[in-house]
C-alpha positions as CSV (number, residue, x, y, z in Angstrom):
1,M,244.3,138.2,207.7
2,S,247.2,138.5,210.0
3,A,249.2,135.5,211.7
4,H,249.3,135.7,215.4
5,P,252.4,136.3,217.1
6,S,251.6,135.2,220.2
7,A,250.9,131.6,218.7
8,H,254.2,130.4,220.0
9,E,254.5,132.4,223.1
10,E,252.5,129.9,225.3
11,P,252.0,126.2,225.2
12,V,248.9,124.8,224.3
13,T,247.2,123.3,227.4
14,A,245.4,120.5,228.0
15,A,242.6,122.5,229.3
16,A,242.6,124.9,226.5
17,V,242.6,122.2,223.9
18,S,239.8,120.4,225.5
19,Q,237.4,123.3,226.0
20,T,234.8,123.6,223.4
21,P,235.0,127.3,221.8
22,A,231.7,129.4,221.8
23,P,231.2,129.1,217.9
24,V,230.7,125.3,218.0
25,V,228.0,126.0,221.1
26,N,226.0,128.6,219.2
27,L,226.3,126.4,216.2
28,R,224.9,123.5,217.8
29,R,222.1,125.7,219.2
30,I,221.2,127.4,216.3
31,A,221.1,124.8,214.1
32,G,218.8,122.7,216.5
33,L,216.4,125.7,216.4
34,V,216.4,125.9,212.5
35,A,216.2,122.3,212.2
36,L,212.8,121.9,214.5
37,A,211.2,125.1,212.9
38,A,212.0,123.9,209.1
39,S,211.0,120.4,209.9
40,A,207.7,121.7,211.4
41,A,206.9,123.8,208.3
42,T,207.2,120.3,206.3
43,L,204.2,119.0,208.3
44,T,202.2,120.9,205.7
45,G,203.6,118.8,203.0
46,Y,202.1,115.3,204.2
47,S,199.1,116.0,202.0
48,N,201.5,116.1,198.6
49,P,203.9,113.5,199.4
50,Q,205.2,113.1,195.9
51,Q,206.6,116.5,195.7
52,L,207.5,116.4,199.6
53,V,210.0,113.2,198.5
54,Q,211.2,114.8,195.4
55,S,212.1,118.0,197.1
56,Y,213.8,115.8,199.6
57,L,216.3,113.8,197.6
58,P,218.6,116.8,196.4
59,A,218.8,118.2,200.1
60,F,219.7,114.7,201.5
61,L,222.2,114.2,198.7
62,L,223.8,117.7,199.5
63,W,224.4,117.0,203.4
64,F,225.1,113.3,202.8
65,G,227.9,114.3,200.6
66,V,229.4,116.6,203.3
67,S,229.5,113.5,205.6
68,I,231.3,111.4,202.8
69,G,233.5,114.0,201.6
70,C,234.9,114.7,205.0
71,L,235.7,111.0,205.4
72,S,237.2,110.9,201.8
73,M,239.1,113.9,202.9
74,L,240.0,112.3,206.3
75,M,241.6,109.4,204.7
76,I,243.4,111.7,202.0
77,Q,245.1,113.4,204.7
78,H,246.3,110.1,206.6
79,Q,247.6,109.3,203.3
80,S,249.5,112.4,202.3
81,G,250.2,114.2,205.5
82,G,250.5,118.1,205.7
83,H,249.9,120.5,208.3
84,W,246.7,121.8,206.7
85,G,245.3,118.2,207.5
86,I,246.4,118.0,211.3
87,L,244.4,121.3,211.8
88,L,241.3,120.1,210.0
89,R,241.6,116.4,211.4
90,R,239.0,117.0,213.9
91,V,236.8,118.5,211.5
92,F,236.7,115.8,209.2
93,E,236.1,113.3,211.7
94,A,233.3,115.0,213.1
95,G,231.9,115.5,209.6
96,A,232.6,111.7,209.1
97,R,230.9,110.8,212.1
98,T,227.4,112.2,211.1
99,I,227.1,109.0,208.8
100,Y,226.0,107.1,211.4
101,F,222.7,109.2,211.5
102,M,222.8,108.8,207.6
103,P,220.2,105.8,207.7
104,L,217.8,107.9,209.4
105,F,218.1,110.6,207.1
106,F,217.8,107.9,204.2
107,L,214.3,106.7,205.3
108,P,212.1,109.2,203.6
109,I,213.8,108.2,200.4
110,L,213.3,104.2,201.0
111,L,209.4,105.3,201.9
112,G,208.9,107.3,198.9
113,M,210.7,105.0,196.2
114,A,207.7,104.8,194.0
115,Y,207.6,108.4,193.8
116,L,211.2,109.1,192.9
117,Y,212.4,105.8,190.8
118,S,210.4,105.0,187.9
119,W,211.5,101.3,188.1
120,A,210.0,100.8,191.7
121,D,206.6,102.0,190.5
122,P,204.4,99.3,189.3
123,V,201.9,101.6,187.9
124,R,204.4,103.4,185.5
125,I,205.9,100.4,184.4
126,A,202.6,98.9,183.6
127,A,201.9,102.4,181.6
128,D,204.9,102.7,179.9
129,H,206.2,100.0,177.5
130,H,209.8,101.1,176.8
131,L,210.0,101.7,180.8
132,A,208.8,98.1,181.1
133,E,211.4,97.1,178.7
134,V,214.5,98.6,180.3
135,V,213.2,97.6,183.9
136,H,213.2,94.0,182.5
137,K,216.8,94.3,181.2
138,K,217.9,95.8,184.3
139,G,215.7,94.3,186.8
140,A,218.2,92.1,188.3
141,Y,219.9,95.1,189.6
142,L,217.1,97.8,189.7
143,N,214.7,95.9,192.2
144,V,213.7,97.4,195.6
145,P,215.1,94.4,198.0
146,F,218.5,94.6,196.4
147,F,218.4,98.4,196.3
148,T,217.8,98.4,200.2
149,A,220.5,95.9,200.6
150,R,222.9,97.8,198.8
151,A,222.0,101.0,200.9
152,I,222.5,99.2,203.9
153,F,225.9,97.8,203.0
154,Y,226.9,101.4,201.9
155,F,226.0,102.6,205.4
156,A,227.8,100.1,207.0
157,F,231.2,100.6,205.1
158,W,231.2,104.1,205.9
159,A,230.1,104.0,209.4
160,L,233.0,101.1,210.1
161,M,235.6,103.5,208.2
162,A,234.3,106.8,210.5
163,R,234.3,104.9,213.5
164,T,237.5,102.8,213.2
165,L,239.8,105.8,212.0
166,T,238.2,108.0,214.6
167,S,239.0,105.5,217.5
168,F,242.7,105.2,216.1
169,S,243.1,108.7,216.4
170,W,241.9,109.3,219.9
171,K,244.1,106.3,221.2
172,Y,247.0,108.0,219.2
173,D,246.1,110.9,221.4
174,E,245.7,108.9,224.7
175,T,248.9,106.9,223.9
176,G,251.5,108.6,221.5
177,D,251.9,105.2,220.1
178,R,253.0,105.8,216.3
179,E,251.6,102.4,215.8
180,Y,248.1,103.9,215.8
181,A,249.1,106.5,213.1
182,E,250.8,103.9,210.7
183,K,247.3,101.9,211.3
184,M,245.6,104.9,210.3
185,R,247.4,105.1,207.1
186,R,247.4,101.5,205.8
187,M,243.5,101.7,206.5
188,S,243.2,105.0,204.3
189,G,245.1,103.5,202.0
190,W,242.8,100.2,200.7
191,G,239.8,102.3,202.0
192,L,240.4,105.3,199.7
193,L,240.0,102.4,196.8
194,A,237.0,100.9,198.4
195,Q,235.6,104.5,199.0
196,A,235.9,105.3,195.0
197,L,233.8,101.8,194.2
198,V,231.1,102.5,197.0
199,I,230.5,106.1,196.0
200,T,230.1,105.1,192.4
201,F,227.5,102.6,193.2
202,A,225.8,104.9,195.8
203,G,225.5,107.6,192.9
204,V,224.2,105.3,190.2
205,D,221.7,103.7,192.7
206,W,220.4,107.1,194.2
207,G,221.2,109.7,191.2
208,M,221.3,107.9,187.8
209,S,218.7,105.5,188.2
210,L,216.1,107.9,188.8
211,D,216.5,107.6,184.9
212,P,216.6,104.1,183.9
213,H,217.1,104.8,180.3
214,W,220.3,107.4,181.0
215,Y,223.7,106.3,182.0
216,S,227.0,108.0,182.1
217,T,230.3,106.5,183.0
218,I,231.7,109.7,184.6
219,W,228.7,110.0,187.1
220,G,230.7,108.2,190.2
221,I,233.4,110.9,189.9
222,L,230.8,113.5,189.7
223,F,229.6,112.5,193.0
224,M,233.1,112.0,194.5
225,V,234.2,115.7,193.1
226,G,230.9,117.1,194.0
227,Q,231.2,115.5,197.8
228,A,234.8,116.6,198.4
229,L,233.9,120.2,197.1
230,S,230.9,120.3,199.6
231,A,233.2,119.3,202.5
232,W,235.6,121.7,201.8
233,C,233.3,124.6,201.9
234,V,231.8,123.6,205.1
235,C,235.2,123.0,206.9
236,I,236.7,126.2,205.3
237,M,233.4,128.0,206.9
238,V,233.7,126.3,210.1
239,V,237.5,126.8,210.5
240,S,237.0,130.5,209.7
241,R,234.7,130.9,212.6
242,L,237.3,128.7,215.0
243,Y,240.6,130.2,214.3
244,T,240.0,133.2,216.6
245,H,239.0,130.8,219.6
246,A,241.5,128.8,221.6
247,P,243.1,126.3,220.7
248,L,243.1,127.2,216.9
249,S,243.8,130.7,217.5
250,R,247.2,129.8,218.8
251,V,248.3,128.0,215.8
252,A,246.1,129.0,212.8
253,T,247.8,131.5,210.4
254,S,247.3,133.1,207.1
255,T,249.4,130.2,205.8
256,L,246.9,127.7,206.7
257,F,243.9,129.4,205.1
258,H,246.1,129.9,202.0
259,D,246.4,126.1,201.7
260,L,242.8,125.8,201.9
261,G,242.0,128.1,199.5
262,K,244.3,126.4,197.2
263,F,242.7,123.1,197.5
264,L,239.2,124.8,197.2
265,F,240.7,126.3,194.0
266,A,241.8,122.8,192.7
267,F,238.2,121.1,193.6
268,V,236.4,123.9,191.6
269,M,238.8,123.2,188.8
270,L,238.2,119.6,188.8
271,W,234.6,120.2,189.2
272,G,234.7,122.0,185.6
273,Y,236.7,119.4,184.2
274,V,234.6,116.4,185.2
275,N,231.4,118.3,184.0
276,L,233.0,119.2,180.8
277,S,234.4,115.7,180.2
278,Q,230.8,114.2,180.8
279,F,229.5,116.9,178.3
280,L,232.1,116.3,175.7
281,I,231.4,112.7,175.7
282,I,228.0,112.3,175.5
283,W,228.0,114.9,172.8
284,S,230.5,113.4,170.6
285,G,228.7,110.1,170.9
286,N,225.2,111.5,170.1
287,L,223.3,108.4,171.2
288,P,219.9,109.0,172.0
289,E,219.9,107.3,175.4
290,E,222.4,109.8,176.6
291,T,221.7,113.4,174.8
292,T,218.1,113.6,176.0
293,W,219.4,114.0,179.5
294,Y,221.1,117.1,178.2
295,L,218.4,118.3,176.0
296,D,215.9,118.4,178.8
297,R,218.4,120.9,180.5
298,S,218.8,122.9,177.8
299,K,215.1,124.3,177.3
300,G,213.5,127.1,178.5
301,S,214.6,128.2,181.9
302,W,216.5,125.2,182.7
303,R,218.9,126.6,180.1
304,T,219.3,129.8,181.9
305,L,220.1,127.9,185.0
306,T,222.7,126.0,182.9
307,F,224.6,128.9,182.2
308,L,224.4,130.3,185.5
309,L,226.0,127.3,186.8
310,V,228.8,127.5,184.4
311,G,229.3,131.1,185.5
312,L,228.9,131.1,189.1
313,H,229.8,127.5,190.1
314,F,232.9,127.7,187.8
315,F,234.3,130.9,186.2
316,L,233.6,133.3,189.2
317,P,235.2,131.2,191.9
318,F,238.1,130.4,189.3
319,F,238.8,133.9,188.9
320,T,238.1,135.1,192.7
321,L,240.4,132.3,194.1
322,L,243.1,133.2,192.0
323,S,244.0,136.0,194.0
324,A,246.5,135.1,197.1
325,G,245.3,137.7,199.4
326,L,241.7,136.5,199.2
327,K,242.8,133.0,199.9
328,K,245.0,134.3,203.2
329,N,241.9,136.3,204.4
330,A,239.7,133.9,206.3
331,S,236.4,135.9,206.5
332,R,236.8,136.5,202.8
333,L,237.6,132.8,201.7
334,A,234.7,132.1,204.1
335,V,232.2,133.9,201.8
336,V,233.4,132.2,198.5
337,A,233.0,129.0,200.4
338,G,229.4,129.9,201.3
339,L,228.5,130.7,197.9
340,L,230.2,127.7,196.4
341,F,228.3,125.4,198.6
342,S,224.7,127.1,197.9
343,L,225.8,126.4,194.4
344,R,226.4,122.8,195.3
345,F,222.6,122.4,195.9
346,V,221.8,124.4,192.8
347,D,223.9,121.9,190.9
348,L,222.1,119.1,192.7
349,F,218.9,120.5,191.7
350,W,219.9,120.9,188.0
351,N,220.6,117.0,188.1
352,I,217.7,115.6,189.7
353,A,214.8,118.1,189.3
354,P,214.4,118.0,185.4
355,I,213.7,114.2,185.9
356,F,210.4,115.3,187.6
357,K,209.9,118.5,185.6
358,H,210.3,117.8,181.9
359,E,207.9,120.3,180.7
360,H,208.9,123.6,182.4
361,F,211.3,125.2,185.3
362,S,209.6,125.5,188.5
363,V,210.9,126.0,192.1
364,H,208.4,124.3,195.0
365,P,208.7,125.8,198.5
366,F,209.8,122.6,199.7
367,D,212.9,122.6,197.3
368,L,214.0,125.9,199.2
369,L,212.7,124.5,202.5
370,M,214.1,121.0,202.4
371,P,218.0,121.7,202.4
372,V,217.4,124.0,205.7
373,A,215.5,121.2,207.2
374,V,218.0,118.7,206.5
375,G,221.1,121.2,206.9
376,G,219.9,122.3,210.3
377,A,219.8,118.5,211.6
378,W,223.2,118.0,210.1
379,L,224.7,120.6,211.7
380,Y,223.5,120.2,215.0
381,L,224.7,116.4,214.9
382,F,228.1,117.7,213.5
383,A,228.5,120.3,215.9
384,R,227.8,117.7,218.9
385,Q,230.5,115.2,217.4
386,L,232.8,118.2,217.4
387,E,232.5,119.0,221.0
388,R,233.4,115.0,222.0
389,A,237.3,115.6,221.5
390,P,239.9,118.4,221.5
391,L,240.1,120.3,218.5
392,L,244.0,119.7,218.1
393,V,245.3,116.5,218.0
394,K,248.2,115.8,220.6
395,H,251.3,113.8,219.7
396,D,251.5,114.2,215.9
397,P,255.1,115.5,215.0
398,Q,253.7,118.2,212.9
399,V,251.8,119.9,215.4
400,H,255.0,121.0,217.0
C-alpha cells in the first residue's frame, strides 16, 4: 500500500468529514440481511433448545468480546495517545456503544441457564453427588439471582463508560475545549482498573463456571487478551475498507497500517504467552481439579483441534506479521486479521464445547450458524453507530 500524496493538499472540510462512506452503508445493509437470514434459519432449532443455547454461548462471547475490546482499547488510547488511536477513535467508540444492546443478546443465556450451567440445573445437582457438594460450597456465589444481578451490574458499568467517553468526545468536537480531553484521560485511568476487575468476574461467571469443579487464576486475563485481539481484528478489517474513502483517504498512510499490524502482532504474542502460562501452571501443579480440563481437550479430535489452534492462531500469524511489507499493506493485513478473527471463534469453541461434548468431538450446524446470526446483528448495530459521528475527530492536536 502506498501513502496518499494528496492527503495534505486539500483541507478536510466539515462536509467531507460528516459524510458517511459507502462501505459503512453497504456493511449495514448486508449485515442486516445476513442477520435476518441466519436468524430465520435458527427457527428450526426451537425443537432442540439445549443445542441451540449451547451453540449460542461461544457466538455471543465472540461478538460481545469485540464490544468490550473496543471499549478497552478506547480507554488505552486516551491514556497513551498516539496517531493510530486518533484515526481509530470513532471505530472504537462505535464498537463500544454496541454494548448498549448486549443485554438483549444476553437474554438467551439467562433463559437457557439450566442447559449451560450445571450448578443452575436442580435435576443435575440431585443426580450428581460430587456436583451437589461443589454447589453447596460455592452456592453463595453460584446461584441464579446473584448471577443475574452481577450481569446487570457488568452491563451497566460498560454502558456508562461507553456513553460517558463518547459524550466527552463529541463535546470536544463541538467546543474544542481541552478540558474534555483531560476528562477522557482521567476517566480512562481509573476505568481501566475497574475494567480489568469487571472482565475478570464476567469471564468467571460466563465461562469458567460452566465447569464448577475447575478453576484457573489466569482465566480473566485470557478473556481480556482475547477480547482485545478480536477488537483489533475487526477494526483492521473495517479501516482497510474505509481508508480508500474520504475522509480517511486524506490522512491514512502505510504508516498507520504498519502500526496496526504491530499491535496485532503484540496481541498474538500475548495470547500465546497467557495460554502457555495457564498450561504450565496447571501442568506443574498437577491437581485433579485442574488437569481434567486439559485432559478432555487432549483426546481424539479435540487434540487435533488443539494443535491446529497452536499452529494457526499463534505460529502462522506470528511469522506472517514479522514482515514489515505485509503490515504496511492494508488488504493483506486485513486477510491476516480476518483469519485470526475466525480462529478467535475456534478458540472460544475449544474452550467451551468440550464441557458439553466430553465423549467425542462434533460440530453441529448451529455451531456454525450462530456466529453468523449474532455477527450479522452486531455488525448492523456497529455500522449504525459508526454513522452517528464524523470518522475523524476535529480538534485534537494530533490530527494536524
